[in-house]
Legacy VTK file of the C-alpha trace (Angstrom):
# vtk DataFile Version 3.0
C-alpha trace
ASCII
DATASET POLYDATA
POINTS 230 float
10.419 11.669 38.624
9.946 11.471 34.821
8.587 14.477 33.281
5.306 14.042 31.183
5.051 16.290 28.138
1.557 16.584 26.556
0.843 16.090 22.754
-0.165 19.991 22.481
3.178 20.621 23.983
5.366 18.407 21.639
3.468 19.819 18.716
4.959 23.095 19.570
8.392 21.605 18.584
9.228 21.991 14.965
11.780 19.999 12.746
13.928 23.168 12.396
14.377 23.944 15.841
15.097 20.007 16.596
17.756 19.859 13.894
19.469 23.042 14.768
19.505 21.835 18.469
21.117 18.527 17.203
23.569 20.236 15.013
24.790 22.450 18.034
25.159 19.630 20.361
27.216 17.750 17.630
25.143 15.303 16.415
25.728 13.812 12.684
23.134 13.575 10.110
23.216 10.086 8.335
20.369 9.599 5.947
16.608 10.031 5.434
14.118 7.165 5.380
11.268 7.165 2.981
11.994 10.707 2.392
9.907 11.534 5.783
12.531 11.042 8.562
16.110 12.176 9.075
18.558 9.997 11.234
20.872 11.721 13.225
23.646 9.620 15.473
26.177 10.470 17.914
28.620 8.169 19.852
29.688 8.648 23.742
33.236 8.332 24.918
32.258 4.589 25.526
31.576 4.210 21.873
27.854 3.722 22.594
25.815 4.819 19.562
22.759 6.772 20.078
20.062 7.616 17.210
17.455 10.327 16.836
14.813 10.095 14.051
13.651 13.496 13.280
10.065 13.470 11.216
10.185 16.066 8.243
6.502 17.174 8.722
4.213 18.110 11.461
1.317 16.658 10.138
2.777 13.062 10.438
0.260 10.930 12.320
3.012 9.825 14.891
4.464 13.191 14.744
4.246 13.604 18.447
5.455 10.082 19.191
8.581 10.723 17.314
9.437 14.078 19.093
8.681 12.256 22.306
10.812 9.334 21.285
13.736 11.883 20.302
13.426 13.741 23.708
13.822 10.314 25.858
16.843 9.435 23.709
18.431 13.081 24.348
17.302 12.645 28.174
19.481 9.391 28.363
22.451 10.792 26.109
22.705 14.234 28.159
21.469 12.872 31.406
19.224 15.601 32.357
15.366 15.833 32.117
13.575 15.436 28.884
11.449 18.407 30.276
14.426 20.967 30.547
15.468 19.721 26.982
11.839 20.328 25.843
12.204 23.929 27.148
15.614 24.868 25.429
14.064 23.711 22.030
10.939 25.928 22.871
12.911 28.759 23.804
14.948 28.600 20.737
11.876 29.258 18.519
10.497 31.727 20.667
8.263 34.486 18.638
10.392 37.632 18.488
6.987 39.365 17.774
5.912 39.282 21.533
6.335 42.925 21.598
3.525 44.982 23.091
3.201 47.525 20.052
4.786 48.067 16.510
5.491 51.604 15.278
5.607 52.475 11.677
7.325 55.560 10.626
7.351 57.223 7.243
9.209 60.271 5.403
7.371 61.746 2.517
9.185 63.274 -0.639
9.774 67.068 -0.241
9.198 67.058 -4.007
5.774 66.034 -3.916
4.080 67.858 -1.039
0.948 66.231 0.500
-2.446 67.837 -0.106
-3.827 66.885 3.169
-2.349 66.128 6.412
-1.377 62.325 7.059
0.482 61.207 9.904
4.170 60.125 9.646
4.024 57.535 12.417
1.414 55.207 13.161
1.408 52.660 16.174
-0.151 49.273 16.201
-1.074 47.475 19.577
-0.243 43.836 19.873
-3.804 42.860 18.765
-2.782 43.747 15.006
0.390 41.892 15.046
-1.099 38.648 13.885
-2.589 40.221 10.857
0.567 42.293 9.964
2.699 38.995 10.012
0.237 37.480 7.970
-0.166 40.091 5.567
3.723 40.158 5.325
3.834 36.419 4.625
1.246 36.631 1.878
3.002 39.669 0.322
6.281 37.584 0.266
4.436 34.950 -1.684
3.209 37.128 -4.402
6.535 37.204 -6.358
9.710 34.890 -6.673
12.787 35.372 -4.838
15.800 35.766 -7.008
19.376 34.853 -5.959
18.089 32.720 -3.203
20.724 30.697 -1.518
19.509 27.324 -0.677
21.350 24.897 1.752
20.078 21.710 2.794
20.089 17.696 2.516
18.835 15.873 -0.510
16.099 13.681 0.587
14.688 12.579 -2.884
16.072 11.600 -6.366
13.873 11.104 -9.477
15.012 10.654 -12.893
13.465 9.016 -16.133
16.718 9.147 -17.826
19.992 9.687 -15.666
21.898 10.184 -18.909
20.050 13.569 -19.311
18.859 15.230 -16.227
16.959 14.502 -12.943
14.899 16.202 -10.230
15.910 16.283 -6.533
14.019 17.402 -3.464
15.944 19.169 -0.930
15.145 19.782 3.015
16.491 23.317 3.548
15.699 26.289 5.843
13.096 28.629 4.304
11.176 31.296 6.288
12.255 29.853 9.794
11.206 26.427 8.991
12.640 23.289 7.536
10.868 22.714 4.155
11.003 20.686 0.990
12.280 22.355 -2.322
12.437 20.576 -5.646
15.070 21.172 -8.147
15.571 20.300 -11.645
19.005 19.788 -12.598
20.988 18.942 -15.902
23.130 15.688 -15.888
26.534 16.872 -14.524
24.901 18.640 -11.524
22.551 15.691 -10.970
25.655 13.172 -10.652
26.643 15.701 -7.885
23.352 15.364 -6.205
23.656 11.629 -6.222
26.739 11.695 -4.233
25.282 13.979 -1.832
22.272 11.907 -1.267
24.242 8.629 -0.944
26.977 9.902 1.403
24.552 12.295 3.375
26.246 15.398 2.448
24.630 18.683 2.584
24.614 20.833 -0.689
24.483 24.400 -1.282
23.179 26.225 -4.463
21.648 29.652 -5.743
18.442 30.196 -7.944
15.128 31.849 -8.188
13.029 30.497 -5.379
9.119 29.916 -6.332
6.047 29.021 -4.317
2.930 27.664 -5.725
0.334 26.481 -3.452
2.449 24.888 -0.759
5.208 23.609 -3.339
8.601 25.170 -3.214
10.904 25.033 -6.300
14.260 26.706 -7.172
14.583 27.495 -10.688
17.560 28.125 -12.905
20.135 26.757 -10.162
23.735 27.645 -10.206
26.785 27.160 -7.905
25.513 23.748 -6.922
28.179 22.328 -4.640
28.644 19.785 -1.677
28.687 21.711 1.613
30.219 19.241 3.949
30.783 21.927 6.519
27.170 23.183 6.443
LINES 1 231
230 0 1 2 3 4 5 6 7 8 9 10 11 12 13 14 15 16 17 18 19 20 21 22 23 24 25 26 27 28 29 30 31 32 33 34 35 36 37 38 39 40 41 42 43 44 45 46 47 48 49 50 51 52 53 54 55 56 57 58 59 60 61 62 63 64 65 66 67 68 69 70 71 72 73 74 75 76 77 78 79 80 81 82 83 84 85 86 87 88 89 90 91 92 93 94 95 96 97 98 99 100 101 102 103 104 105 106 107 108 109 110 111 112 113 114 115 116 117 118 119 120 121 122 123 124 125 126 127 128 129 130 131 132 133 134 135 136 137 138 139 140 141 142 143 144 145 146 147 148 149 150 151 152 153 154 155 156 157 158 159 160 161 162 163 164 165 166 167 168 169 170 171 172 173 174 175 176 177 178 179 180 181 182 183 184 185 186 187 188 189 190 191 192 193 194 195 196 197 198 199 200 201 202 203 204 205 206 207 208 209 210 211 212 213 214 215 216 217 218 219 220 221 222 223 224 225 226 227 228 229
């Protein structure tokens, strides 16, 4: 009997988990389509070619349809139900914050004694965990991350004058999710990015990661290399 997975359940699968799953199963990334889909392929022993399209954004109108199509292809390829594959994907992204409580301990400086009693341990029950996670997320966004190593695939190239410089968009893992990051490159490095984009080779580079609204950018990139074994 075929497993029916609802739209709400399909929406729980994010692109990062699906990409990680495909990598672990030996699938190969080929190229991007209109900067919105990544194509992954694999052959069986009889040389039959299989193709999975991974949408890059969860807010696409056909996101759940694309995810459903991907599960159907994997079901045929792996010869097991889409339902069991779905459970593998969901379990891989399970929230580790499912604890019943969170303990926070503090130690005070001996050189600056307290003028009043302050407990050195505070316990938050699980009802507070969503607020703590949101506070942590907001705090991380208040300042750039220095020496951030970005790894991912080049999904967009843009240059008004290739003889001077160019700007690229890399689809890489940030904060547990696959996100788009823009990088401005000088000509010599931009040429490497062109090759990476044309051949579907992942890249690796280091720089200062900044976020403005929902836009990520990597400033002062260095150590820009092709990472074929990524």
